[in-house]
N, C-alpha and C positions, 0 to 999 in steps of 0.2 A: 504493498498500498505505499504510495506517496506522501510525504510531509505538506499539507496544505497551510500550516499554522502562518507562512506568510501573509494567507488570505484572509484570515481570522483575525490577524492584528493590524490589518490595514484599518483605514478611513473610511467608514460607508461612503461618505461620497465617490473615492477614489475607485470603489468597487462597482457603484453605481454609474460612473465613469466610464470604465472600461465592457460593462455592460452593455451600456448605450454603443459604445465603438464594434461589440463582438453584432448589436443587432443590425448596424450599419455596415457592415463588412466583416464577417467569421473570419476571413483571414487576415484582417489587421491586428488580432491580437494574436500573443503565444499559444502554441497549440496545446500546453499544457492548460492552460485558460479555459480553452473551448470544452474540455473536460470537466470543468468545475461549472 
């Protein structure tokens, strides 16, 4: 199992921004974030 502690320790607005970026273009985010 991969360690996703870096995600849970992130600021919610950062996670929301990454999610919006993913929705706009799934290839624009790191492949590990796609799994998350």
